[in-house]
SERO-4910 file (N, C-alpha, C, O; in steps of 0.05 Angstrom, whole numbers):
BEGIN
 pado doro    nc1    nc2    nc3   cac1   cac2   cac3    cc1    cc2    cc3    oc1    oc2    oc3
  Met    A   -351    267    124   -353    280    148   -382    290    130   -382    295    106
  Ser    A   -409    293    152   -432    302    146   -442    314    164   -435    307    187
  Asp    A   -461    340    161   -476    351    176   -503    359    168   -509    375    149
  Leu    A   -518    346    186   -545    344    183   -563    377    178   -584    382    166
  Leu    A   -548    394    191   -558    422    196   -545    441    179   -547    465    185
  Trp    A   -527    429    148   -520    440    128   -519    432    105   -497    430     94
  Pro    A   -538    426     95   -551    409     74   -533    418     48   -534    441     38
  Gly    A   -513    394     38   -493    403     19   -463    400     28   -445    396     12
  Asp    A   -461    402     51   -437    394     70   -422    378     49   -405    388     35
  Glu    A   -430    352     49   -414    335     36   -398    345     17   -376    335     14
  Arg    A   -405    365      2   -392    375    -18   -362    386    -18   -350    397    -36
  Ala    A   -355    380      3   -335    397     16   -312    372     15   -288    374     11
  Gly    A   -328    351     21   -308    327     21   -288    318     48   -303    312     67
  Asp    A   -271    316     52   -251    311     79   -239    333     82   -217    330     91
  Leu    A   -247    365     76   -234    384     80   -232    390    107   -252    383    120
  Phe    A   -217    398    117   -213    401    150   -233    381    158   -251    388    172
  Thr    A   -231    365    152   -247    333    177   -231    337    201   -219    358    203
  Asp    A   -229    317    225   -214    314    240   -190    301    232   -168    307    240
  Ala    A   -197    279    210   -172    268    196   -152    280    181   -129    274    178
  Ser    A   -165    295    173   -141    316    151   -129    336    172   -105    342    173
  Val    A   -153    347    192   -135    356    214   -106    346    222    -85    355    215
  Leu    A   -111    327    237    -84    313    246    -66    301    220    -43    293    223
  Ser    A    -75    301    206    -51    289    184    -29    320    178     -4    319    179
  Ala    A    -44    343    174    -36    365    171    -11    369    201     14    370    200
  Leu    A    -27    370    222    -10    371    246     15    357    245     35    368    253
  Val    A     16    331    235     27    315    231     56    317    210     80    311    214
  Ala    A     45    328    189     57    335    171     75    363    175     95    366    160
  Val    A     71    376    187     79    394    203    110    394    221    132    406    218
  Glu    A    100    377    239    123    364    264    138    347    241    162    352    241
  Ser    A    129    328    221    153    313    205    167    336    190    192    335    190
  Ala    A    156    359    177    175    379    161    198    386    180    222    387    173
  Trp    A    187    391    210    207    407    227    232    393    236    255    403    238
  Leu    A    222    364    243    245    341    248    259    336    225    281    327    232
  Arg    A    257    337    205    270    335    177    294    354    176    317    347    175
  Ala    A    284    381    178    298    406    179    318    399    199    341    401    189
  Leu    A    317    392    222    333    387    254    352    367    239    376    370    241
  Val    A    343    346    224    362    329    222    375    332    197    394    318    190
  Ala    A    364    353    184    386    359    155    413    380    165    433    383    152
  Gln    A    405    392    190    415    407    202    441    398    217    459    414    223
  Gly    A    441    370    223    456    348    242    445    356    265    457    344    283
  Ile    A    424    374    277    416    380    306    400    354    315    402    348    339
  Ala    A    383    336    298    365    311    311    392    292    300    408    299    282
  Pro    A    391    274    312    407    245    295    396    226    277    408    207    267
  Ala    A    372    233    273    363    209    256    328    214    252    313    215    272
  Asp    A    322    216    230    292    225    221    278    198    224    287    175    221
  His    A    255    206    229    237    185    236    205    186    211    204    208    198
  Asp    A    187    169    206    170    180    188    145    178    206    130    159    212
  Leu    A    145    203    214    118    204    236     96    197    224     84    179    236
  Thr    A     82    205    197     61    198    188     56    161    185     38    151    172
  Lys    A     74    147    200     67    120    193     62    105    230     60     82    237
  Val    A     63    131    247     62    128    272     31    132    283     23    126    306
  Val    A     13    143    262     -9    160    263    -28    138    257    -24    123    239
  Glu    A    -49    137    271    -71    110    256    -98    134    265   -101    151    282
  Pro    A   -115    122    242   -144    134    241   -156    142    266   -164    164    274
  Ala    A   -156    112    280   -164    114    313   -157    133    333   -169    139    354
  Asp    A   -133    143    322   -116    165    340   -135    191    348   -134    201    371
  Val    A   -153    199    325   -158    228    328   -186    228    352   -191    249    363
  Glu    A   -198    210    355   -215    206    378   -197    210    403   -203    229    418
  Thr    A   -176    194    408   -163    195    431   -151    226    434   -155    242    453
  Ile    A   -139    228    417   -124    261    417   -146    292    418   -140    315    424
  Ala    A   -175    278    406   -189    299    402   -202    301    441   -209    322    452
  Arg    A   -201    267    457   -213    275    485   -188    290    503   -191    303    524
  Asp    A   -164    284    488   -144    295    514   -132    323    512   -115    334    527
  Ala    A   -146    333    488   -140    360    476   -152    379    498   -142    401    503
  Glu    A   -169    372    508   -181    398    534   -164    404    556   -166    424    571
  Gly    A   -141    379    560   -126    371    586   -117    409    577   -125    427    591
  Gly    A    -99    414    552    -80    429    550    -95    451    532    -80    470    526
  Gly    A   -113    452    525   -135    469    510   -125    466    481   -133    484    466
  Asn    A   -110    446    470   -107    445    441    -98    417    429    -84    403    444
  Pro    A   -102    410    413    -94    375    404    -70    374    398    -63    350    395
  Val    A    -47    394    395    -18    387    395     -9    378    418     14    369    413
  Ile    A    -13    377    436     -4    376    463     -3    339    456     16    325    447
  Pro    A    -28    332    462    -31    302    469    -14    286    437      2    268    438
  Leu    A    -21    297    419     -7    288    392     29    283    395     44    264    389
  Val    A     35    311    409     69    312    411     66    284    431     83    269    422
  Lys    A     53    271    451     64    253    465     55    232    459     63    215    474
  Leu    A     39    223    438     38    202    422     58    195    403     66    171    402
  Leu    A     70    220    384     88    218    370    119    208    380    134    191    370
  Arg    A    124    228    409    149    215    420    142    181    432    157    162    430
  Asp    A    120    181    440    113    151    454    127    126    432    144    109    437
  Arg    A    111    134    404    113    117    394    132    114    370    131     95    355
  Ser    A    149    133    367    166    140    345    197    131    365    216    122    354
  Gly    A    196    136    396    223    136    418    238    161    415    255    168    431
  Ser    A    227    176    390    246    202    392    246    226    400    230    242    388
  Thr    A    260    235    418    253    258    442    259    281    419    260    303    429
  Trp    A    262    281    396    270    304    376    241    315    367    235    338    360
  Val    A    226    296    368    195    308    364    181    335    378    174    336    401
  His    A    179    361    358    167    381    367    193    397    385    188    416    399
  Ala    A    215    389    385    238    408    397    243    431    388    251    433    365
  Gly    A    240    449    399    247    476    397    218    495    382    218    518    374
  Leu    A    193    472    382    175    497    377    149    496    392    159    500    414
  Thr    A    127    493    396    109    510    407     78    501    397     75    500    373
  Ser    A     50    493    419     32    490    397     27    502    379     27    491    357
  Gln    A     20    526    382     17    551    367     31    546    332     23    547    309
  Asp    A     55    540    344     75    535    314     62    519    294     57    526    271
  Val    A     57    496    303     48    471    287     16    477    291      6    470    269
  Leu    A      2    483    303    -26    486    293    -35    513    274    -53    510    258
  Asp    A    -25    535    278    -28    551    255    -13    543    230    -22    551    208
  Thr    A      6    532    230     24    521    204      0    498    191    -10    498    168
  Ala    A     -5    484    211    -33    458    207    -56    471    182    -63    463    160
  Leu    A    -66    499    202    -81    507    189    -74    522    163    -93    523    148
  Ala    A    -59    531    158    -44    544    134    -46    522    117    -64    526    100
  Leu    A    -37    503    115    -37    478     99    -63    473     91    -64    467     67
  Leu    A    -93    472    108   -114    465     95   -128    487     92   -147    486     76
  Leu    A   -125    504    101   -132    528     88   -125    529     57   -143    535     41
  Arg    A    -95    524     47    -96    523     22   -107    504      6   -113    508    -18
  Asp    A   -111    485     16   -131    460     -3   -153    471     -4   -163    468    -26
  Ala    A   -167    484     14   -192    505      7   -194    516    -18   -211    513    -35
  Ile    A   -168    536    -19   -161    558    -33   -161    544    -64   -166    556    -85
  Ala    A   -155    521    -64   -154    502    -87   -174    496   -104   -176    497   -128
  Arg    A   -195    486    -79   -222    480    -86   -233    503    -98   -237    502   -123
  Leu    A   -239    529    -82   -249    549    -97   -245    563   -126   -261    569   -143
  Gln    A   -220    567   -125   -210    577   -145   -221    556   -169   -234    565   -188
  Ser    A   -215    525   -167   -234    511   -190   -260    517   -189   -270    520   -211
  Asp    A   -273    520   -173   -298    524   -177   -308    547   -193   -324    549   -212
  Ile    A   -290    569   -178   -296    595   -190   -282    596   -218   -288    616   -231
  Ser    A   -264    577   -231   -263    582   -255   -287    563   -271   -290    564   -295
  Arg    A   -298    553   -260   -326    542   -278   -342    563   -279   -355    567   -300
  Gln    A   -345    579   -257   -361    595   -257   -360    617   -276   -379    626   -289
  Ile    A   -330    627   -277   -329    651   -294   -337    646   -329   -347    662   -345
  Ala    A   -326    610   -335   -325    608   -355   -368    605   -369   -380    606   -391
  Ala    A   -374    602   -348   -409    600   -344   -417    622   -353   -434    624   -370
  Leu    A   -405    647   -339   -422    671   -332   -412    686   -359   -426    701   -372
  Thr    A   -384    679   -365   -379    690   -393   -402    684   -416   -416    701   -428
  Ala    A   -400    656   -421   -423    644   -443   -446    660   -433   -460    670   -450
  Leu    A   -453    665   -406   -487    676   -405   -490    708   -414   -511    718   -420
  Ala    A   -462    722   -412   -461    753   -421   -458    746   -441   -483    745   -445
  Asp    A   -447    738   -464   -438    738   -490   -473    733   -503   -487    749   -515
  Glu    A   -476    715   -499   -498    698   -509   -524    712   -507   -540    705   -524
  His    A   -532    730   -491   -555    746   -482   -551    776   -477   -564    791   -461
  Arg    A   -528    783   -497   -525    812   -493   -544    829   -505   -543    854   -504
  Ala    A   -564    813   -520   -588    829   -534   -610    816   -528   -627    816   -546
  Thr    A   -616    802   -505   -636    789   -488   -649    815   -472   -642    824   -450
  Asp    A   -666    825   -488   -679    844   -469   -699    838   -443   -716    820   -445
  Leu    A   -698    853   -416   -711    843   -401   -715    870   -385   -700    889   -388
  Pro    A   -740    868   -364   -734    898   -347   -718    901   -326   -720    883   -308
  Gly    A   -703    919   -322   -682    925   -298   -708    932   -277   -731    939   -279
  Arg    A   -689    925   -255   -706    933   -228   -688    945   -212   -667    934   -208
  Thr    A   -694    970   -201   -679    983   -174   -701    984   -154   -722    997   -157
  Leu    A   -693    970   -132   -709    983   -104   -736    963   -107   -755    966    -92
  Thr    A   -737    942   -126   -748    921   -127   -775    926   -148   -794    910   -151
  Gln    A   -772    949   -160   -789    961   -182   -771    968   -210   -747    971   -215
  His    A   -795    969   -225   -779    963   -256   -768    995   -255   -779   1014   -245
  Ala    A   -742    993   -269   -728   1017   -269   -735   1026   -307   -754   1038   -317
  Val    A   -711   1014   -317   -706   1018   -352   -708    984   -362   -704    965   -348
  Pro    A   -714    984   -386   -700    959   -401   -670    958   -397   -656    978   -399
  Ile    A   -659    927   -390   -631    926   -399   -630    893   -407   -651    881   -409
  Thr    A   -608    883   -411   -606    862   -424   -593    835   -400   -575    839   -383
  Phe    A   -603    815   -404   -597    795   -393   -558    792   -393   -544    789   -373
  Gly    A   -552    794   -413   -527    801   -415   -510    814   -398   -488    804   -390
  Leu    A   -521    843   -389   -510    862   -379   -514    844   -344   -495    841   -329
  Lys    A   -536    837   -340   -540    823   -311   -511    804   -304   -495    803   -285
  Ala    A   -514    789   -334   -493    767   -320   -472    773   -323   -457    756   -314
  Ala    A   -457    800   -335   -430    817   -340   -434    821   -306   -422    807   -291
  Gly    A   -446    836   -299   -452    845   -269   -450    827   -245   -442    836   -224
  Trp    A   -456    801   -248   -451    779   -230   -420    776   -238   -405    784   -221
  Leu    A   -408    766   -261   -383    765   -274   -360    783   -253   -346    776   -235
  Thr    A   -364    805   -263   -351    822   -247   -343    824   -215   -325    837   -204
  Gly    A   -369    803   -202   -371    798   -175   -357    778   -167   -340    783   -150
  Val    A   -361    752   -177   -341    737   -178   -310    740   -195   -295    721   -191
  Leu    A   -300    759   -210   -276    767   -217   -263    784   -196   -238    783   -193
  Asp    A   -284    803   -178   -267    817   -153   -263    794   -137   -240    795   -128
  Ala    A   -275    774   -130   -273    752   -111   -252    734   -106   -238    729    -86
  Arg    A   -252    725   -136   -221    715   -155   -203    731   -145   -189    721   -127
  Asp    A   -200    748   -151   -175    771   -146   -164    773   -116   -140    778   -111
  Gln    A   -184    769    -98   -178    775    -70   -168    751    -60   -147    746    -48
  Leu    A   -189    734    -69   -170    700    -63   -146    696    -71   -127    689    -56
  Asp    A   -145    701    -97   -117    703   -112    -94    715    -89    -72    703    -87
  Ala    A    -99    735    -76    -79    753    -65    -67    741    -36    -49    749    -22
  Ile    A    -79    724    -34    -78    707     -6    -47    700      0    -42    677     -9
  Thr    A    -25    711     12     -9    690     19     -6    670     52     -6    683     73
  Leu    A     -5    647     52    -10    634     77     23    631     84     41    632     68
  Pro    A     23    628    107     52    627    123     47    608    138     26    601    149
  Ala    A     78    595    138     80    574    165     85    594    181     87    618    175
  Arg    A     87    582    208     77    602    237    101    592    254     94    574    270
  Leu    A    127    598    255    145    579    277    163    599    281    178    609    265
  Gly    A    158    604    309    163    626    336    182    615    355    199    630    365
  Gly    A    178    581    362    177    580    386    162    591    406    143    606    402
  Ala    A    170    581    436    146    591    459    138    617    455    116    625    461
  Ala    A    157    632    447    149    667    452    147    685    432    139    709    433
  Gly    A    158    669    407    157    676    385    185    690    381    189    704    361
  Ser    A    207    684    401    233    695    390    251    680    383    275    686    380
  Leu    A    239    654    379    259    632    362    280    620    381    298    607    371
  Ala    A    278    623    410    292    627    434    312    595    426    334    591    417
  Ala    A    288    574    434    291    543    436    305    540    408    329    534    409
  Pro    A    297    542    389    312    540    357    332    554    356    349    541    343
  Val    A    341    579    365    371    584    363    386    572    383    411    571    379
  Ala    A    376    563    407    393    554    426    400    515    409    420    501    415
  Leu    A    387    509    397    387    481    389    408    483    361    425    466    356
  Ala    A    403    511    339    414    510    315    445    519    322    464    518    307
  Gly    A    446    529    349    477    544    350    473    575    341    490    589    351
  Ser    A    457    588    327    458    620    318    430    627    314    413    611    305
  Pro    A    425    649    320    402    658    298    397    655    269    377    644    260
  Arg    A    417    666    254    414    652    223    411    626    222    396    619    204
  Ala    A    425    602    240    414    579    235    387    574    241    373    565    224
  Ala    A    377    580    265    346    577    268    326    589    252    303    584    256
  Leu    A    337    608    232    322    627    207    317    600    195    295    590    193
  Asp    A    344    588    188    349    572    165    326    550    164    310    544    147
  Leu    A    331    539    200    311    512    199    281    525    199    268    506    208
  Val    A    267    543    196    251    561    197    242    556    157    225    541    147
  Ala    A    260    574    145    255    569    122    253    547    109    235    541     93
  Ala    A    279    528    118    270    502    103    242    485    112    231    467     99
  Thr    A    234    492    133    211    484    142    188    488    123    173    472    111
  Ala    A    189    514    125    163    530    106    168    521     84    147    518     73
  Glu    A    192    512     65    200    509     35    188    478     32    179    467     11
  Ala    A    191    470     55    181    440     56    150    432     53    141    412     43
  Leu    A    133    458     64    110    454     66     97    469     43     72    469     44
  Gly    A    109    484     22    106    501      8     79    521     19     55    521     10
  Leu    A     91    537     40     87    560     46    109    583     60    130    582     72
  Ala    A     89    606     51    115    628     54    125    633     86    118    622    107
  Leu    A    138    646     81    146    650    117    136    674    136    126    696    129
  Pro    A    142    664    162    120    675    183    119    702    176    137    715    165
  Thr    A     94    711    183     80    740    185     62    738    212     60    721    230
  Gly    A     50    763    209     29    768    236      6    752    230      2    738    210
  Arg    A    -10    755    250    -36    735    248    -58    742    232    -80    731    234
  Met    A    -50    772    209    -72    779    193    -83    764    175   -107    760    174
  Pro    A    -66    752    159    -69    734    140    -95    714    145   -109    707    126
  Phe    A   -101    707    167   -130    691    177   -148    709    168   -163    706    149
  Ala    A   -147    730    185   -170    753    181   -177    757    151   -201    757    143
  Arg    A   -152    761    132   -159    771    108   -167    745     95   -186    748     79
  Leu    A   -157    721     97   -179    704     80   -205    699     91   -221    686     77
  Gly    A   -216    711    122   -241    709    120   -253    731    102   -272    727     88
  Asp    A   -244    749    102   -255    768     88   -255    761     61   -275    767     48
  Ala    A   -236    747     48   -237    739     18   -259    711     15   -275    707     -4
  Phe    A   -257    697     36   -281    680     35   -312    695     34   -331    688     20
  Ala    A   -311    711     48   -343    725     49   -347    748     22   -369    758     18
  Ala    A   -319    754      3   -329    765    -16   -334    742    -42   -342    748    -64
  Cys    A   -329    722    -35   -343    690    -53   -369    695    -46   -385    702    -62
  Thr    A   -374    693    -22   -405    691    -12   -419    719    -17   -444    719    -13
  Asp    A   -409    739    -24   -420    750    -29   -426    756    -60   -450    759    -68
  Ala    A   -411    758    -72   -414    750   -110   -433    728   -110   -448    729   -129
  Trp    A   -435    715    -98   -453    685   -101   -477    692    -97   -495    688   -114
  Gly    A   -480    707    -68   -502    714    -60   -522    729    -76   -545    723    -80
  His    A   -507    753    -87   -521    767   -111   -536    755   -131   -558    762   -140
  Leu    A   -518    732   -140   -530    726   -167   -550    705   -159   -568    697   -174
  Ala    A   -544    695   -130   -576    669   -122   -599    682   -120   -621    676   -129
  Asn    A   -590    714   -101   -619    728   -106   -628    733   -123   -652    734   -120
  Asp    A   -621    738   -145   -635    751   -173   -637    726   -182   -658    724   -196
  Val    A   -623    701   -181   -641    669   -195   -670    664   -179   -691    656   -189
  Leu    A   -667    672   -149   -690    675   -138   -707    682   -138   -728    671   -130
  Leu    A   -703    709   -149   -720    728   -152   -732    722   -184   -756    723   -189
  Gly    A   -713    715   -204   -726    706   -230   -742    676   -228   -762    670   -242
  Ala    A   -734    664   -213   -751    635   -211   -781    637   -204   -797    620   -211
  Arg    A   -788    659   -188   -814    668   -174   -836    656   -203   -831    664   -226
  Pro    A   -856    639   -198   -867    633   -222   -883    660   -232   -889    661   -255
  Glu    A   -888    678   -217   -905    694   -229   -884    721   -249   -893    740   -261
  Ile    A   -854    713   -245   -834    729   -264   -826    706   -286   -828    710   -311
  Gly    A   -817    680   -275   -813    660   -296   -789    666   -313   -790    656   -336
  Glu    A   -764    682   -305   -745    683   -324   -723    670   -325   -707    667   -344
  Leu    A   -721    660   -300   -700    638   -298   -714    613   -287   -737    607   -279
  Ser    A   -688    599   -289   -702    566   -276   -666    548   -271   -647    545   -287
  Glu    A   -668    540   -245   -647    524   -239   -640    498   -251   -660    484   -256
  Pro    A   -618    487   -256   -618    456   -266   -635    439   -251   -638    441   -226
  Ala    A   -647    423   -263   -662    405   -255   -648    378   -246   -633    370   -263
  Ala    A   -649    366   -228   -635    342   -208   -657    330   -201   -677    342   -194
  Ala    A   -655    300   -203   -669    276   -192   -669    284   -162   -648    284   -149
  Gly    A   -697    291   -150   -694    288   -118   -689    315   -107   -691    318    -83
  Arg    A   -683    339   -124   -683    368   -123   -705    386   -128   -715    393   -149
  Gly    A   -711    395    -98   -729    420   -103   -758    418    -91   -774    437    -89
  Gly    A   -765    389    -83   -781    372    -76   -794    386    -42   -781    399    -26
  Ser    A   -816    380    -39   -832    384    -17   -841    370      1   -853    350     -6
  Ser    A   -840    372     21   -848    345     40   -881    353     42   -891    334     53
  Ala    A   -896    368     37   -922    373     35   -936    377     15   -959    369     14
  Met    A   -920    394    -10   -932    401    -32   -922    388    -56   -902    400    -66
  Pro    A   -931    367    -70   -923    352    -92   -917    371   -116   -903    361   -133
  Gln    A   -925    394   -120   -924    409   -143   -905    420   -146   -896    428   -168
  Lys    A   -890    425   -118   -869    450   -117   -841    438   -126   -833    415   -122
  Gln    A   -826    461   -140   -797    455   -147   -779    474   -140   -768    488   -158
  Asn    A   -775    476   -120   -766    499   -102   -733    500   -114   -721    478   -115
  Pro    A   -719    524   -123   -696    535   -127   -678    529   -107   -668    548    -96
  Ile    A   -672    506   -101   -661    506    -77   -627    505    -78   -615    506    -56
  Leu    A   -612    504   -101   -588    513    -99   -583    543    -96   -562    552    -88
  Ser    A   -606    558   -103   -601    583    -95   -600    595    -64   -588    614    -54
  Val    A   -620    575    -53   -639    581    -26   -606    574    -11   -594    590      3
  Leu    A   -596    546    -20   -567    542      4   -546    567     -4   -542    584     13
  Ile    A   -537    568    -23   -521    594    -29   -525    619    -20   -506    633    -13
  Arg    A   -556    630    -18   -556    643     -2   -555    644     28   -545    661     42
  Arg    A   -566    625     34   -558    616     68   -528    623     69   -521    640     85
  Ala    A   -507    611     52   -482    617     56   -476    648     57   -464    658     76
  Ala    A   -485    663     37   -477    685     42   -486    704     71   -473    721     83
  Leu    A   -505    697     74   -518    707     97   -511    705    123   -517    720    142
  Thr    A   -492    676    125   -477    674    151   -451    670    151   -439    660    170
  Thr    A   -439    680    126   -415    678    124   -395    708    131   -372    704    141
  Pro    A   -401    726    128   -397    752    142   -390    746    170   -367    746    179
  Ala    A   -413    740    185   -411    746    218   -379    722    222   -360    727    238
  Leu    A   -380    703    208   -362    684    214   -333    699    207   -313    695    222
  Ala    A   -331    714    184   -304    733    179   -301    751    202   -280    755    213
  Ala    A   -321    760    209   -327    783    233   -305    767    259   -286    779    270
  Thr    A   -312    738    266   -306    734    287   -275    728    282   -263    721    302
  Leu    A   -259    730    259   -234    728    257   -220    761    270   -200    765    284
  His    A   -237    776    260   -228    803    263   -231    810    295   -217    822    310
  Thr    A   -255    798    300   -256    802    331   -237    790    347   -229    802    368
  Ala    A   -225    760    339   -206    751    350   -175    768    349   -162    772    369
  Ala    A   -164    778    319   -144    791    321   -146    819    340   -127    827    353
  Ala    A   -170    830    340   -167    847    361   -165    846    389   -155    861    405
  Ala    A   -178    824    392   -176    814    424   -146    803    436   -138    798    459
  Ala    A   -130    802    403   -105    780    418    -85    803    436    -86    828    436
  Val    A    -69    788    449    -65    795    476    -34    779    485    -29    755    481
  Asp    A    -18    797    497     14    784    496     15    764    467      2    769    446
  Glu    A     36    737    475     44    725    454     27    708    446     23    703    422
  Arg    A     16    696    464     -9    681    454    -37    683    466    -43    676    489
  Pro    A    -53    692    447    -77    702    462    -97    684    477   -100    662    466
  Asp    A   -110    688    497   -118    672    511   -144    666    508   -158    675    526
  Gly    A   -160    650    484   -185    647    474   -182    659    453   -189    647    434
  Ala    A   -173    684    449   -176    691    420   -165    679    401   -175    684    378
  Trp    A   -139    657    402   -129    650    385   -148    623    382   -154    615    359
  His    A   -158    610    403   -174    583    397   -195    589    388   -210    569    384
  Ala    A   -206    616    380   -239    624    374   -231    618    338   -245    611    319
  Glu    A   -212    623    339   -199    625    303   -201    591    296   -214    588    275
  Trp    A   -194    571    307   -197    547    288   -218    536    287   -219    523    267
  Phe    A   -244    534    302   -268    526    285   -281    542    262   -292    534    242
  Thr    A   -275    570    272   -284    587    249   -275    590    227   -289    596    207
  Leu    A   -246    586    226   -228    580    199   -249    547    189   -265    545    170
  Arg    A   -241    528    205   -256    507    191   -288    509    183   -298    494    166
  Thr    A   -303    527    196   -336    534    181   -331    550    156   -341    546    134
  Leu    A   -320    562    161   -315    580    135   -307    565    117   -324    561     99
  Ala    A   -285    554    115   -269    538     87   -301    519     82   -316    527     64
  Arg    A   -307    501     95   -328    484     94   -350    502     76   -352    498     52
  His    A   -360    516     86   -387    530     83   -380    547     51   -397    547     33
  Thr    A   -364    554     49   -353    571     21   -348    552     -4   -358    555    -26
  Val    A   -330    531      2   -327    514     -5   -346    497    -18   -347    490    -42
  Thr    A   -361    492      1   -400    483    -12   -412    502    -27   -413    496    -51
  Ala    A   -422    525    -18   -429    545    -38   -413    549    -65   -426    553    -85
  Gly    A   -387    547    -65   -384    550    -92   -379    527   -104   -369    531   -126
  Ser    A   -382    508   -101   -397    479   -116   -425    491   -120   -429    495   -144
  Gln    A   -443    497   -105   -466    497   -114   -469    523   -132   -488    525   -147
  Thr    A   -452    541   -129   -457    562   -151   -446    551   -174   -463    552   -192
  Ala    A   -421    539   -182   -416    528   -202   -436    512   -225   -435    511   -250
  Glu    A   -454    500   -207   -470    475   -215   -494    488   -219   -509    482   -238
  Leu    A   -499    505   -204   -529    528   -214   -518    552   -237   -538    565   -245
  Leu    A   -496    561   -248   -495    567   -269   -485    550   -294   -486    558   -317
  Ala    A   -476    529   -285   -470    510   -308   -495    498   -323   -494    491   -347
  Gly    A   -515    495   -308   -543    500   -317   -567    512   -319   -588    501   -327
  Leu    A   -565    532   -313   -575    554   -305   -599    558   -338   -587    561   -359
  Thr    A   -625    558   -339   -640    567   -362   -653    591   -356   -664    598   -335
  Val    A   -649    607   -386   -650    632   -389   -680    634   -409   -680    626   -432
  His    A   -701    644   -396   -730    644   -410   -734    673   -426   -748    693   -420
  Ala    A   -719    669   -447   -723    697   -459   -744    709   -464   -750    733   -461
  Gly    A   -763    682   -478   -791    696   -485   -806    712   -463   -819    732   -467
  Arg    A   -802    698   -435   -814    709   -411   -804    734   -411   -818    754   -411
  Met    A   -772    734   -410   -765    762   -404   -774    794   -419   -775    817   -411
  Ala    A   -780    776   -449   -791    795   -469   -819    802   -462   -824    826   -465
  Ala    A   -837    789   -453   -865    787   -441   -869    806   -416   -888    821   -411
  Asn    A   -847    801   -404   -853    819   -378   -841    848   -384   -850    866   -370
  Leu    A   -819    855   -402   -817    878   -411   -842    893   -425   -851    915   -422
  Ala    A   -848    875   -439   -878    890   -457   -897    895   -439   -913    913   -444
  Ala    A   -901    875   -412   -924    883   -392   -920    908   -377   -937    921   -367
  Ala    A   -883    914   -375   -874    938   -365   -880    968   -373   -875    989   -361
  Arg    A   -891    961   -398   -892    989   -412   -919    997   -414   -936    980   -408
  Pro    A   -925   1018   -420   -910   1044   -423   -888   1059   -405   -873   1078   -412
  Gly    A   -892   1044   -376   -877   1055   -358   -846   1061   -356   -832   1080   -350
  Ile    A   -841   1033   -365   -814   1029   -361   -798   1041   -381   -774   1036   -379
  Asp    A   -806   1059   -404   -794   1076   -420   -793   1103   -408   -780   1120   -421
  Ala    A   -804   1109   -385   -801   1140   -384   -781   1155   -387   -784   1178   -394
  Glu    A   -755   1143   -382   -731   1154   -377   -728   1159   -412   -723   1181   -423
  Gln    A   -733   1136   -425   -728   1140   -454   -738   1160   -462   -722   1175   -473
  His    A   -761   1168   -462   -784   1184   -477   -764   1206   -469   -752   1217   -488
  Lys    A   -759   1214   -444   -751   1244   -436   -725   1244   -455   -720   1266   -464
  Tyr    A   -707   1222   -462   -681   1234   -468   -674   1222   -499   -664   1236   -516
  Ser    A   -680   1201   -501   -676   1187   -532   -701   1166   -538   -701   1142   -535
  Pro    A   -721   1183   -549   -747   1179   -557   -743   1150   -594   -737   1155   -616
  Gly    A   -751   1125   -584   -749   1106   -606   -723   1099   -608   -704   1114   -604
  Gly    A   -724   1067   -616   -698   1052   -622   -695   1038   -594   -708   1042   -574
  Ala    A   -674   1020   -599   -663   1008   -570   -656   1036   -546   -657   1061   -548
  Tyr    A   -651   1020   -527   -644   1036   -502   -629   1020   -483   -638   1013   -461
  Arg    A   -605   1014   -494   -590    995   -477   -552   1012   -476   -530   1002   -472
  Gly    A   -558   1035   -479   -529   1055   -466   -511   1035   -478   -513   1020   -498
  Ala    A   -498   1038   -464   -467   1024   -461   -465    998   -453   -446    990   -440
  Ser    A   -491    979   -463   -494    951   -445   -464    932   -459   -447    919   -448
  Asp    A   -468    939   -492   -447    918   -504   -419    919   -493   -405    899   -489
  Leu    A   -409    952   -488   -384    956   -483   -380    941   -451   -359    930   -443
  Ile    A   -402    943   -440   -400    936   -402   -395    902   -405   -378    887   -394
  Val    A   -413    899   -422   -404    865   -433   -374    854   -435   -363    839   -420
  Asp    A   -365    866   -459   -342    864   -469   -319    861   -442   -306    843   -433
  Ala    A   -322    892   -433   -300    892   -413   -304    869   -391   -285    855   -387
  Ala    A   -326    865   -378   -320    834   -372   -313    817   -377   -295    806   -364
  Ile    A   -322    809   -394   -310    792   -416   -272    784   -413   -259    765   -405
  Ala    A   -268    809   -425   -243    813   -433   -231    809   -406   -210    795   -405
  Arg    A   -241    817   -384   -223    812   -356   -216    776   -348   -197    763   -340
  Ala    A   -242    771   -356   -261    736   -349   -227    725   -366   -214    708   -355
  Thr    A   -219    734   -385   -205    717   -405   -177    721   -403   -160    706   -411
  Arg    A   -172    748   -389   -135    754   -387   -125    727   -368   -101    724   -362
***
């Protein structure tokens, strides 16, 4: 998958591509059918994964408009090719699509957790190495008091750790409720409410998902994605500021063909930070769409609000995973120009020392920076 208007999108690989969506949909149908067979409801199992071909994506996408979702043409295809009328028995389109989305989102979370681990390792090293590297602290764009770059890196680290914790708290459920959420058809098929709930539990377990809950997990996951890009946006903004030639305190990792201009050959743009900031600016609005959809829900299957979630989740997942990879690369190769930081601090004197002259003339003025750095590192290594 590629996206000319979202440079770097290829970093997300096959996450949420049409082919992977189709594969997830088939996985849900297969798990349900196996549960029906295991309970003696369906007469025989069918390997549904072998009846679907890559070329089917286009046909299903074309035919999805008729019923408003891709599950309807997929079920017809699976029944026709497998010869089994038990495919999708007791399910509704929302069951299959929402559960497939959970599978896809689980893959996105795993990708993010891997890149966040790399970010934490890099930030921990930066905070520790530069706990005594002085530079001007800046508030409201102006010089404030001297700080250390280790303290700044510890602040970045804390933001990433907060995002990690929010992401780790997400539980993704299978959503299996039948036509209107009452499990009426599964109860009729299985013979009792308890047996129907056993069908749901067996399917969720086979897919590695939690038992069904309400619709808020998707909105909470959108918030977690936004928390990630918030944290990365902060550090990217700081890198963009520090990389300005007149400041010169930070440099992005160099790579062939990166940072150039079509018109100005002398330029070396901090493009990783630019693209990370782009994600930070756009992700909150996408997350808000999920809350809007939740607030607009009506009846047992929302008319349009449900449909608005699918593309939003795909876009959020791919953009966040892309930004996570870019942030990990940025931090792993970030160059800290300690000499330039010291020079900028010297140039800011004596004004930047005004508070120190008031409270503690002479000596270093680092406050509890070491303890703050230690606390962030300790949290990162727990």
